[in-house]
C-alpha positions in Angstrom: 106.9 72.1 138.5 104.9 73.3 135.5 106.6 74.7 132.5 104.7 76.1 129.5 105.6 77.9 126.2 103.2 80.8 126.0 103.5 81.0 122.2 102.3 77.4 122.0 99.4 78.1 124.4 98.4 81.2 122.4 98.5 79.2 119.1 96.3 76.5 120.8 93.7 79.1 121.8 93.7 80.8 118.3 93.3 77.3 116.7 90.0 76.8 118.4 87.0 77.2 116.2 85.5 79.8 118.6 88.3 82.2 117.8 86.6 82.9 114.4 83.4 84.1 116.0 84.3 85.2 119.5 86.1 88.4 120.4 88.1 86.8 123.2 89.2 83.4 124.5 90.9 82.4 127.7 92.5 79.4 129.3 93.6 78.7 132.8 97.2 77.8 132.8 97.5 77.4 136.6 94.6 77.1 139.1 95.1 76.0 142.6 94.3 77.2 146.2 96.7 80.1 146.1 97.2 81.1 142.5 95.2 81.5 139.2 97.0 82.3 136.0 94.9 82.9 132.9 96.0 83.4 129.4 93.7 85.6 127.3 93.7 86.4 123.6 91.6 89.4 122.7 90.5 90.8 119.3 90.6 94.6 118.8 87.8 96.3 120.8 87.2 93.2 123.0 86.2 94.2 126.5 86.0 92.7 129.9 83.2 94.6 131.7 83.7 96.1 135.1 84.3 93.5 137.7 86.5 92.8 140.8 88.5 89.9 142.2 88.8 88.5 145.7 92.6 88.6 145.5 95.2 91.0 144.1 95.9 90.8 140.4 98.7 91.4 137.9 97.9 92.1 134.2 100.9 91.5 131.9 100.7 92.2 128.2 102.7 89.9 125.9 101.5 91.4 122.6 99.2 94.1 121.5 97.9 97.0 123.5 95.1 97.2 126.1 93.5 99.9 128.3 93.0 99.1 132.0 90.6 101.3 134.0 90.3 101.4 137.7 89.3 103.9 140.3 88.9 106.8 137.9 92.3 106.1 136.4 93.4 104.5 133.1 96.6 103.2 131.7 97.5 101.8 128.3 99.6 98.7 128.5 101.7 97.4 125.6 103.9 94.4 125.0 106.2 93.9 128.1 104.1 96.2 130.4 102.5 95.1 133.6 100.0 96.6 136.0 98.8 95.4 139.5 95.6 96.0 141.4 94.7 95.2 145.0 91.8 92.9 145.8 88.2 94.1 145.4 89.3 97.0 143.0 86.6 97.4 140.4 88.3 97.5 136.9 87.7 96.8 133.2 89.9 96.0 130.3 89.6 96.9 126.6 91.8 95.7 123.8 93.0 98.6 121.6 94.4 96.1 119.1 94.6 92.3 119.0 96.3 91.4 122.2 97.7 88.6 124.4 97.4 89.1 128.1 98.4 87.0 131.1 96.3 87.6 134.2 97.6 86.4 137.5 95.4 86.4 140.5 96.4 85.6 144.1 93.6 83.7 145.8 92.8 85.4 149.1 
């Protein structure tokens, strides 16, 4: 069993020297044959360019606000919101304000 305090993990990411110069940082919290959970901290206007994943994903916002675009649709997600996409769906993400996002990917 793995148990983490997300606030501590966010603080660890933001304490890195790169946070001063980069617009986003990420850390894998879980990575195994079936599951990948990534914690991302994003500054306002940070973007993840269009891409797709081999497995389905869930995007959960812990703080801030992001815009997720996929298949000609877009949704704004705020603290407590979650969105899911099937595998191979091309999508991008933009931080509308400084945000903390948890990305969960099922490995296909």
